[in-house]
KETOR-161982 format. One record per residue: residue number from 1; residue in one letter; chain; y, x, z of N, C-alpha, C, O in turn. Coordinates in steps of 0.001 Angstrom, whole numbers, plus 500000, padded with zeros to 6 digits. Example, Ala and Ser with C-alpha at 12.3 -4.5 7.8 and 13.67 -1.06 7.14 Angstrom:
<nodes>
   n res chain   n.c2   n.c1   n.c3  ca.c2  ca.c1  ca.c3   c.c2   c.c1   c.c3   o.c2   o.c1   o.c3
   1   A     A 494310 513190 507800 495500 512300 507800 496700 513200 507800 496681 514236 508465
   2   S     A 497750 512850 507080 498940 513670 507140 500030 512900 507870 501138 513409 508039
</nodes>
This chain:
<nodes>
   n res chain   n.c2   n.c1   n.c3  ca.c2  ca.c1  ca.c3   c.c2   c.c1   c.c3   o.c2   o.c1   o.c3
   1   M     A 959647 344988 557122 960624 345527 556199 961520 346554 556884 961977 347500 556243
   2   K     A 961768 346382 558150 962653 347291 558841 962053 348699 558903 962776 349682 558745
   3   S     A 960741 348807 559133 960109 350122 559196 960152 350813 557833 960244 352038 557766
   4   S     A 960086 350049 556759 960156 350666 555431 961541 351260 555189 961664 352310 554558
   5   N     A 962585 350593 555687 963939 351130 555556 964081 352419 556347 964742 353359 555907
   6   I     A 963460 352455 557515 963520 353658 558350 962810 354811 557651 963325 355928 557610
   7   I     A 961624 354540 557100 960860 355578 556399 961647 356086 555202 961742 357292 554977
   8   L     A 962212 355157 554435 962992 355540 553259 964198 356383 553667 964520 357372 553010
   9   G     A 964859 355990 554749 966011 356753 555239 965627 358150 555682 966343 359114 555409
  10   L     A 964494 358262 556368 964032 359581 556817 963694 360485 555635 964061 361660 555617
  11   V     A 963003 359936 554664 962623 360740 553493 963869 361160 552719 963974 362302 552272
  12   A     A 964815 360230 552563 966059 360567 551861 966830 361637 552634 967375 362564 552035
  13   G     A 966875 361513 553941 967542 362517 554769 966895 363887 554647 967580 364907 554575
  14   L     A 965562 363898 554625 964847 365162 554442 965168 365778 553083 965347 366990 552965
  15   A     A 965238 364934 552068 965529 365433 550725 966923 366038 550661 967112 367117 550099
  16   V     A 967893 365347 551236 969270 365854 551235 969350 367148 552031 969982 368113 551600
  17   G     A 968709 367165 553193 968723 368371 554026 968076 369552 553334 968593 370668 553392
  18   A     A 966952 369318 552681 966259 370401 551965 967119 370916 550819 967189 372124 550591
  19   T     A 967773 370013 550099 968623 370421 548974 969800 371246 549460 970132 372276 548872
  20   I     A 970427 370792 550530 971561 371554 551080 971093 372920 551567 971774 373925 551362
  21   G     A 969929 372952 552211 969392 374227 552677 969132 375194 551540 969414 376386 551660
  22   V     A 968602 374696 550451 968326 375535 549284 969630 376030 548669 969747 377195 548289
  23   L     A 970602 375138 548574 971882 375525 547967 972620 376577 548790 973326 377418 548235
  24   L     A 972461 376533 550090 973163 377481 550957 972388 378779 551173 972921 379727 551750
  25   A     A 971154 378830 550724 970344 380034 550886 970870 381136 549966 971286 380870 548839
  26   P     A 970846 382372 550459 971381 383492 549660 970378 383984 548618 969805 385063 548773
  27   D     A 970164 383218 547577 969266 383595 546487 970035 383612 545170 971162 383127 545075
  28   K     A 969387 384188 544157 969969 384165 542818 969989 382725 542309 969216 381889 542776
  29   G     A 970856 382442 541369 970985 381098 540813 969702 380569 540216 969360 379401 540400
  30   S     A 968980 381434 539490 967734 380977 538862 966695 380611 539919 965967 379631 539766
  31   K     A 966628 381399 540990 965696 381100 542081 966086 379791 542768 965228 378976 543107
  32   T     A 967374 379605 542966 967859 378391 543620 967523 377171 542787 967090 376154 543329
  33   R     A 967714 377253 541477 967388 376125 540604 965896 375797 540652 965507 374630 540692
  34   K     A 965060 376853 540648 963611 376627 540739 963253 375956 542062 962405 375065 542100
  35   K     A 963901 376386 543147 963645 375784 544455 964069 374320 544472 963368 373470 545020
  36   I     A 965224 374030 543868 965703 372649 543829 964730 371770 543047 964420 370652 543459
  37   I     A 964256 372283 541921 963288 371523 541114 962013 371287 541920 961465 370184 541916
  38   S     A 961550 372312 542601 960333 372202 543397 960513 371181 544528 959656 370323 544740
  39   K     A 961628 371282 545243 961888 370354 546353 962057 368925 545841 961646 367972 546504
  40   T     A 962658 368776 544669 962828 367449 544090 961477 366830 543778 961255 365648 544043
  41   K     A 960571 367625 543214 959231 367122 542905 958488 366751 544192 957813 365723 544244
  42   E     A 958610 367582 545225 957956 367292 546502 958478 365985 547088 957712 365145 547560
  43   T     A 959799 365834 547049 960413 364635 547602 960006 363400 546819 959745 362348 547404
  44   K     A 959950 363522 545503 959513 362400 544660 958093 361993 545019 957784 360804 545111
  45   D     A 957226 362990 545224 955842 362692 545583 955766 362013 546955 954980 361087 547155
  46   K     A 956594 362483 547900 956611 361863 549229 957109 360428 549145 956551 359538 549785
  47   L     A 958146 360203 548366 958673 358850 548206 957639 357937 547567 957457 356796 547991
  48   K     A 956962 358449 546541 955933 357651 545873 954810 357319 546849 954318 356191 546876
  49   G     A 954407 358304 547651 953360 358056 548646 953787 357012 549662 953008 356128 550018
  50   G     A 955027 357115 550130 955549 356140 551088 955629 354749 550483 955303 353762 551143
  51   F     A 956061 354666 549233 956165 353385 548555 954786 352780 548333 954596 351578 548517
  52   D     A 953826 353608 547938 952454 353122 547746 951884 352595 549058 951203 351570 549082
  53   E     A 952168 353308 550153 951698 352880 551466 952332 351536 551848 951661 350652 552380
  54   L     A 953615 351400 551572 954315 350146 551860 953708 349002 551043 953481 347916 551575
  55   L     A 953448 349236 549769 952839 348202 548929 951457 347808 549437 951102 346630 549431
  56   D     A 950675 348799 549879 949349 348500 550422 949460 347618 551668 948701 346662 551831
  57   T     A 950407 347945 552537 950605 347175 553760 951015 345744 553440 950473 344795 554006
  58   V     A 951967 345594 552537 952424 344263 552151 951283 343481 551508 951107 342295 551789
  59   S     A 950522 344127 550663 949401 343474 549994 948353 343013 551008 947829 341904 550905
  60   E     A 948052 343868 551984 947078 343501 553013 947562 342303 553819 946793 341385 554102
  61   R     A 948833 342317 554184 949385 341194 554961 949372 339918 554142 949059 338850 554668
  62   Y     A 949706 340011 552869 949684 338839 551999 948265 338275 551925 948063 337068 552059
  63   D     A 947290 339153 551713 945901 338699 551620 945456 338020 552917 944776 336994 552880
  64   T     A 945834 338584 554053 945478 338003 555346 946107 336632 555517 945434 335683 555921
  65   L     A 947398 336521 555211 948075 335234 555338 947499 334196 554380 947348 333027 554737
  66   K     A 947184 334625 553180 946602 333712 552198 945250 333198 552681 944964 332003 552604
  67   R     A 944429 334109 553178 943102 333726 553686 943238 332763 554859 942525 331762 554930
  68   Q     A 944158 333067 555784 944363 332193 556934 944863 330815 556495 944450 329799 557055
  69   G     A 945732 330777 555516 946232 329509 554999 945134 328691 554358 945056 327479 554555
  70   E     A 944285 329353 553589 943178 328651 552950 942201 328106 553991 941696 326992 553852
  71   E     A 941938 328891 555029 941052 328430 556092 941647 327215 556811 940942 326246 557096
  72   L     A 942932 327277 557094 943603 326169 557761 943582 324916 556884 943332 323814 557372
  73   L     A 943844 325088 555602 943818 323966 554666 942432 323338 554619 942302 322114 554650
  74   H     A 941400 324163 554545 940026 323661 554510 939714 322885 555792 939120 321808 555741
  75   K     A 940111 323427 556922 939861 322770 558213 940573 321423 558272 939991 320429 558707
  76   E     A 941809 321388 557842 942574 320133 557865 941958 319101 556923 941904 317916 557254
  77   K     A 941498 319535 555767 940839 318610 554838 939594 318010 555481 939349 316809 555371
  78   E     A 938815 318842 556148 937601 318362 556812 937953 317383 557933 937261 316380 558112
  79   D     A 939009 317657 558683 939442 316752 559751 939860 315402 559179 939526 314356 559736
  80   I     A 940590 315426 558067 941040 314180 557435 939822 313382 556920 939738 312168 557100
  81   K     A 938889 314094 556280 937678 313399 555806 936927 312736 556965 936440 311612 556842
  82   E     A 936843 313444 558080 936155 312928 559260 936882 311693 559799 936236 310712 560166
  83   K     A 938195 311729 559849 938985 310591 560338 938852 309387 559408 938795 308247 559868
  84   V     A 938803 309642 558096 938634 308556 557132 937258 307927 557305 937128 306705 557221
  85   K     A 936232 308732 557544 934887 308209 557770 934848 307321 559010 934241 306250 559003
  86   K     A 935499 307776 560062 935497 307021 561310 936277 305714 561144 935916 304697 561737
  87   A     A 937317 305737 560361 938136 304536 560163 937438 303512 559290 937741 302322 559372
  88   S     A 936518 303949 558464 935813 303018 557552 934790 302185 558232 934131 301369 557588
</nodes>
């Protein structure tokens, strides 16, 4: 989770920096507005990509943990069955 906060912070910082850069650039107002819209769309796409990547990572880790848990449960069940057989 900590790396996702760092990524989100970096992307947000880039977005703010790009917006400030566009606003301070010596262009006409209409050009500046078009640039802001363009940069906003780019930033939105980057954020969506980062979020999708984060979801994929979390999903993969969940699947791995679930599989490992199921394997452990199966192994423990087999051990218990074996112990019950020996005790009988």
